[in-house]
N, C-alpha and C positions, 0 to 999 in steps of 0.2 A: 217830295215836291218842294220847289223853292220857297213856298210859304211856310214850311216847317221851320221852327227855330233850330239853331245849333245847340249842341249839348256838350258841356265840359264836365267830366267827372274827375274831381280832384281828391285823391286819397293821400293823406299825409300819415305815413307809417308811425305807429307807436305813439299816438297823440291822445293824451288824457284831456277830456274836456275841461276839467278843473284847473288846467294850466293855460287857459286862454282868457284874455281880457273880457271877451263877450260872454263868458260863462262865470264872470265875477272874480277872476284872479287878479289881484292888484299888483303882484310883484313882477309882472312882465308887460312888455309893450308889444302888442300885436295889432297895430292900427289897421292894417289892410284886411285881415280876417274880421276884425271888429266892424269895419265899414261894410263889408259884405254881409255880415250878420244883420246890420241895421236895414238892409234892403231885402232880407230873406225871412223865411220861416225858420226859426231856431228850435230844434227839438232838444229837450233837456234830459230825456231818458232813452238812450239808444243802446241796444245790446248787441254785441258781436257774437257770432255763432261759434267761433274758435279763436282763442287768443294767440294765433300764429299767422304769419303773413300770407303764405300760399293758400292754405285752406280757407282763410277768411275772405281773400279776394275771389276765390272760386265761388263762395256763397254770395258775395256782392254781385258778381258779374253774371251768375246763372240764376240768381234768386232761388237757390236750392240749399237744402241742409246737407251737412257732410255725409249723412247716411245715404243721400241720393247721388251727390257728385263724386263721392267715394275718395276724396282727397283728405286724408286724416292727419297729415303731418307735413312739415316742410321738407322732410328728407325721405326720398324714395317713393314719391307719388307723382302722377301726372293726370291732369284733367282729360278724360276720354273724349275723343272727337264726337261721340254720340250725344254729348251734352250741348245744350243750346245756350250761347252767350248773348248778352245784350248787343254786342257788336254785330253778331250774325243777324239778329233781328233788324237792327237799324240799317245795316248794309243792304238787306233785301228791300228796304223801303227807300233806297236811293241815297242814303247818307254815305259820305266819304268818312272812312274810319281810320284813326291813328292812335297808337298807344306809345307812351314814353315812360319807361320805368327806371327806377333809381337803384335797383339791386339785382344781383344775380339770382336771388331766390325766386324772382319772377321771370327768369329767362324763358324764352319761347319754348325751350325744350320741355317745360313743365305744363304746356297745354293751353295757356291763356291767350295765345295769339289768334285763336279761332275767330274769324270774322273781321280781323283788322287788315286793311290794305297795307298799312305800315306798322311794324312792331319794332320799336327802337330800343334795342336791348344789347348793345355791343359790349359784352364783358369777356374780353380775352386777355386776362391779366398776364403780365410778364412775371418771370420768377426772379427773385433776388439771387445774387451770386451763390448763396448757400443752397439754392434749389427750391426754396419755398415761395409761395405765392405772395404777391404784394396786395395786402388787404384793401388798400385804397383803390385798387382797380377792380374790385368786386362790387363796389358801389359807386354811385356818381352823385356829386353835389347837385342840389336842386337847381342851381344856376344853369348847369349843362342840360339837365332834363327840360327845363322851361325854354331854353334857347332852341332846342331841337323841336319842341312843340310849336313854338312861334314860327320857326322857319317852315315847318310843314303847313301850318295854316296859311302862311303867305303864298305858298306855291300852289295850293289846291284850287279847284274851280269854285269861284265865289257864287256861281249860279246854283250850286247844290249845297244842301246843309251838311254840316260835318259833326261827327262825334269824336271827341278827343278825351282819352283817359290819360291823366297826368299823375304820376305816382312820385311823391317826394319821400325819400328814405331817411332824410337827415336826422330826425329825432331818435332813430333807432340807435342802440348802443353799438360801439363805444361813442360816448358823447364828446365831440371835439369840434365845437363851432368855429367857423372862420372869423377873422377880424371883421368888424369891431366887436362882434358879439362875444368873442372869447374873453375879452377884457371886461366887457360890460356885465357879463354873467359869470364871472370867474368862479364863484363858489356854487353856481347852479348851472353847469354846462348843458344839462337837458333843456332847461329853459332857453339857453343861448341857441341851441339847435332849432327850437320852435320859433324863436324870434327871427332867425335866419330864414326858415321856411316861409314865415309870414312875408318877409321881404320879397321872396320869389313869387308868392301869390300876388303881391302888389304889382310886380313887373308884368305878370300875365294879364292882370285886369287893366293896367295902363295901356298895354298893347291892344287889348280888345276894344277899349274906348277909342283909341286913336284910329283904328281901322273901321270903326262904326259897327262893331259886332256885339258890344256888351249888352245893349238893350234888347237885342233879339236872340240872346243866348241863355239857355237854361243852365245854371251853374249849380252843381251839387258838390259840397265839400264834406268829407267825412274821414274816418280812419278805419284801419282794419282791427285794431285792438288798442288797449291802453298800456300802462307800465306800472310796475310795483317798485317801491323804494323802501322795502323792509316791512311793509304791512304784511301781517301773517308770516313774517320771516322770509317772504319771497322777494327776490330782487329780479328785475327785468320782467319777463312774461312767459307764458306758455305752460307753466307747471300746474297752477291752481286755477280755480274759476271764481275768484272773488271779483267784486265790482271794479277794483283798481285796474284790472286788466281787461275787463269785459265792456265797461262803459266807454263810449266814443262820442265825439261831437257829430252833429248832422245839421248842415245849413242847406236850404233849398232856395236859391234865388231865381224867381220865375222870369220867363221872357215877357217883355212888354207889360210888366207890372200886373199880371193877371190875378195875383193876390198880394196883399201888402205885408208889412212887417208883422210877424206873429211869433209868439212863444207858445210852444205846444209841450205840455208836461206829460201827455199820454205816452205810455211805454210803446216803443216801436223796435224793430230789429233791422239788422243790415240786409236781411233777405227781402225787406220791403222797398229797398232803394230802386231796383230795376223796374218793378211793376209801377211804381209811382212815376218814374220818368216816362214810361209808355202812356200812362193816363194823361200826364200834362201835354204830351205830344198828340193826344187823341188817337193813339194807335191801339189795336186790339191786344188783349191779354194773351200771353203765350201759355200753351197748355201745360208745359213742364214747370213753369214758375210756381214756387211754393209760397212766396211772400204775399203780402196784402198791399194793394195800392192805397196811398195815404191822401189821395186828392180830396176825399170827403172831409178829412180834418183840415186840410189846407184851405178849402173853400168855405169852411164853417158850417157845412151841412151835417157833419157828424161831430159829436162832442166826445164820444168814447168808442174805442174799438175793443178794449179789454184783451189785447193780444198777449199770448203767452210767449216767453222767449226761451227757446232751447239753446243750450251751449254744451260744448264737449271739449275735452283735450285728451289725446292719446299719448301726449309727450311723456307723462310719467312712466308709461310702459317701457320706454327705452332704459329706465333706471330700476327695473325690477319691481315697480309699483303698479297699482291698479290704474286703469284709465278712469276719468271722471266725467260725469254728466250732471247738468244742472237744469232746473226749471225755475224761471223767474217770473213772478207775477208782480203787479205794481207794489204790493206791500209785503210779499212773502218770497223767500228764496230757499229752494231745497237743493242740496248738493248730494248726489248719490256717490257713496264711497264706502269702503269697509267700515268706517266709523262715520255714519251719515251726519249731515249738518242741516239745520233749519234755522232761518233768521227772520225776525220781524223787522222789515226794512224801515217801517215808520219809526219804531222805537230805537232801532239799532242799525243805522245806515252804514256803519263801518264794519258790520258783520263780525262783531267781537263776542257776542253772547249766543252760543249754540243752544237753542231751545228744543232740540229734537226729543230729548228724554221725556219732557212733560207734554209733548204734542205729537205723540206717535201716530195717532189716528190721522191727523192732517198730513204728516210726513208720508204715511203709507199711501194716502190718496194721491199725493204728488208723485211718489215713486211709481205707482201704477200708471199715472198719466204719462210719465216719461217713457215707460215701456210701450204704451199705446202709440205715442208719437214716433218712437224709433221704428216701430213696425209700419205705421201708416205712411211715414214720410220716406221710407227706404225705396230705392229704385227697384221696382218689381220686374224690370226687364231682364234679359239674359245677363248672366253674371259676366261682367266685363272686368278684366283685371286692371285697376288703375295704378297698380304698383309698378315701379320702374327700377330696373337694375342699374345702379349708378356705377360709373367707372371710378377708379381710385382718384382721378383728378377732380371729378365732379364732387365726390365726397369731401375731398380736400377743400374745394372752394366753399362748400356749405359749412364745413368745420371752421374755416377761417372767419366766417360771419357769425360763428357762435352756435350753429345748428349741428348738434351731434346726433349720432345714431344711424339707423338704417331702417328699412321698412319692416313693420311688424304686421302680420296679417290681421285684418280687422276682426274676422270671426274668431281668430285665436285670442286676440286681446280681450274681446267681449266674453268669451267662454271662460277665460282664466281669471277675469277681474275679481270675482268674489273670493278667490283663494290667494290673491296676491296681497302684498303689504299695502297699507294705506299710504298714499303719497306724503301725508304729513309726517310719517315716520321715516321717509327716505329723502327728506329735503337736503340733509347734509351730503348724501351721496350724489344727488342731482347737482348741487353746487360744485362739488369736487370734480365730477366728470365733465360738467360744462366748462370749467376753467381748464381742465386737462385737455379737452377736445380742441379748444381754441389755441392752447399752447402747442399742441401737436401739429395743427394745421399751419401755424405761422413760424415753424422752425425751432421751437423750444422743446425738442423731444426729450432730452434728459430730464427736464423738470416735469414734463407730462408723464413720463414713464413712472416716476415716483408716485404721482397722484393716481395713476391707473392701478398700480400695485396696492396702494393704500385702500382704494375703493374695493378692490377684489378681496382684500383681507377683511374689510369691514362687512362686506355684503357679497359673499361668493354667489356665483350663478347669474350675474348680470351680463347678458350677451354683449351689450354695448361696450363694456369695459374691456373684454377680451378682444373684441373687434378693433377698437381704436388702439389698444396696446399693440396688437399684432401689426396694424398698419404703420404705427410709429417705428417698430423694429424693421418692418419691410422697407420703409423709406430710407432708413439708415443702412440698408443692405446687411442687416444682422439676421440672415435668413433662418438660421437654426433656432433663434429665440422666437422669431415670427412664426415659424412652423409650430412650435409648442403652443403658442397663444391660439392659433387658428384650430389646432387639434382640440383644445379645450372648448372653443366655440362650437365646433362641429358636434361634440358630445352633447352640448346644450340644445343645438338646433340641427339635427341630422339632415334636414331638408334645406338648409341654408345654401343657396347657390354662391353667395359671397364668401362664406367660410370655405367651401370646397374649392372655389376659384383661387383664393389666396394660398391655401394649403398646397394646391397643385403648382402655383407660381413659385412658391418657395422650393418645391422639389425640382422645378425647372432650373432654378439658379444654383441649387445644391448638386447639379449635374446628375439627376435621376430622371432621365427623359422618359423611360418606360412608365414609371408610376405617375409622372406628371401627365403623360398622354391619357392614361386611364382616368385620372382625376378630372381632366378637362372634358372628357367624354361624359363623365357623371354630371358636370356642371350643365352641359348642353341637354342632358336628359331632363334636368329640372327646368331650365330656361333655354330653349333653342336659339334665342336671339341674343345670348350673352356675347357681345362683340369680342371682348378680350380673350374669351376662351377659344373662339375661332382663330384669333390672331396668334396666340401661343401655339395652337396646334399647327398652324401654317409654318411657324418657325421650327417646330420640332420635326415636321415632315421634311422641310427643306434641309435641315441638318442631317437627316437620315438618307437623303438622296431620293426621297419619294416625291418627286417634283409635281406630278399631276395632282396628288392629294394636297400637297402644299398650296398649289395654285387654287384649287377649289375652296379651301379655307380662306385664303386671302381675298378671293373674289367676293366671298360672303361678307367679309369685313368691309370691303369698298361699297357693297350694296347697302349694308346697314349703317355705315358711317363714312360717307363720301369724302369727308374732310380729313380722314386719317392719312397723313402724308406718307408714313412708312409703309402702310399696307398698299397704297397706290403704287409706290415705287417698286416694292417687291413683286407685286402682281405684274407690272410692266416688264420687269427684269425676267421673270419666269416665262412670260408670253414670248419675249424676244428669244429666249433660249430655245423655244419650240418653233422658232421662225414664224410666229404669228405677229408680224411686225405692225400691221395696221391696227390690231387691237392694242398692242403694246404702246403705240403712239398716243392713243387716247389717255392711257394711264399716266404716261410721262407728262403729257400736257396738263393733266389734272394736278400733278405734283407741283408743277411750275405755277399754276393758278393759286395753289395753297401757299407756296413759298418760292417766290421768283428768284431767290438767291441760292437755290439748291443746284450746285454746279454739276453733281452727278446726274441729276435729272436732265439738265440741258445736254450733257455729253451723250447720255444714252438715247435721248430723243434724236440728237443729230445722227447717231449711228443707225437708228431705225429708219430715219428719213433716207439715209444713203442706201439702205437695203431695199427701199421701195422706189428708188429712182428720183427722189425729190431733192436733188443736189443743192439747189439754192437755199432751201430751208435747212438742209443739213449743215452747210457751211456757216450759216448764221448761228445755229445752236452750238456748234462746236467752238466757234469764236467766243460766244458768250460764256461757255464753260471755262475757257482759258482765261477770260477776264476775271471770272469769279475765283478761280483756283489754278495757280500755275501748274499743278501736277497734270492738268488736262491739256497743257500746251504741247503741240507737236515738237519733237526734238529736231526735226530736219528743217 
């Protein structure tokens, strides 16, 4: 209804609360966030459920823990459509919904677009002349994200409330703030990125004030996770579960000043954000939401909630180490790992003195509670596979952003965790492979290959190292070396569709079509929707003259991936060969929709029009083909 306030959820990626002025940091200027804090409830102890962008945002937007939403890592997972997002709830209540994200890691492909009328995520990076992706096109500056959000708010119906999620990726590494913040924070570029993000928050708030929206808008500002700068020898985030990467800011600015400026020290979690928004909007709780609404704290009716905070990271499993789980209470933190850790947060807020040995009874109690929570909070419904087979290009995009690896089955990671290395003992390997992964994805393969081989020598048996080394060789068209790397990977993971796929692709390029065909069939027995396996089979059958089988495979590709230009063209070509011109026309039209400068598609579309008696259309397409490429110009 029009009486409902608008809602803006601002998530600033990788934002440590202790790097904001309103949280007491004196070495930065964040005037706009500080002013927002002066009109908000400010929470001092807010715990992320996963120190990684995609799974954490899934927890924020579904108010569920990772064992329920089943997105355990940035790489190789997708939020299933069966999960309920805040956007879906508000859309059903008449809200107009828009999302504006700053990084490819939150691309709609990964499932968070559910419930949004508009999901603004245009990440189609060009390649450099050397064939590698332009990193700057996999993320967007906050200015562009905020511009798109403001344009959307201007266009929508002012008679209905709106929900806008605005995601600013700027503080995420690599830290490279634009002027004047680059010069102002020359020795602290992370702070420069935060100061720049603050300026964008200020632009959005100024816009809301000018349009008369600010006072009637609920604004929630938070982050997905923090950042580590060498504490516990960790740089960046995702690998450990210390407070440097788990604690985030949370500001809640109410509509129409329904509650005043507050500071709340009670521990809360990111899963509590969505239920709190519904409480403030006076909307009913959603059955699936696992967080707790915080309105009692905001209204002063409750002093304590004594909420436990569960967190996890599966990222170490990519590097041959155990996954980690933690349970944080206001004064105690337990981290479950092969060498468990227990911290007294009152005496030791930096988590430097592990008191596990002298407090094993308490540690065991917390460990048992972790097990209870994992079982109680897991999705009890039918087993839906949230894992996603990524194409080489998608893995390359995530690798360029610094996210290395591939999907590891959750049950496999959990069952093996006790027998794996402690992540503390694999930190050097993690850092080596992280650097190598980014080098590989951004065109520095010779450097990356040395790092992968060093990692394999130091820690044999890490799937991720063989996978990324093989992909590096594959991208360089050194298919014999790539074949050897993927063979090693297949020995480690016999059911890996990715390993089998790349092994078969190497055989294809090494001119072994029969064994390649057998291999691609194996891939499809593991994952029937593996798009590129269908595509290569189409190419193999076409080369063997088995045109009907080739067509069926290529049509499967166009069904699974309508934007695949090559598959659309080949399907059109084979349909035309069979005199199925009307069907061929739709595929050639799709090619032109994808790439209007494809001269062959215009030419073949023109010929198909001729065969169906559509001469005017035919002449137009044939003329366009000639304009684009002289080889299609008639000789007479």
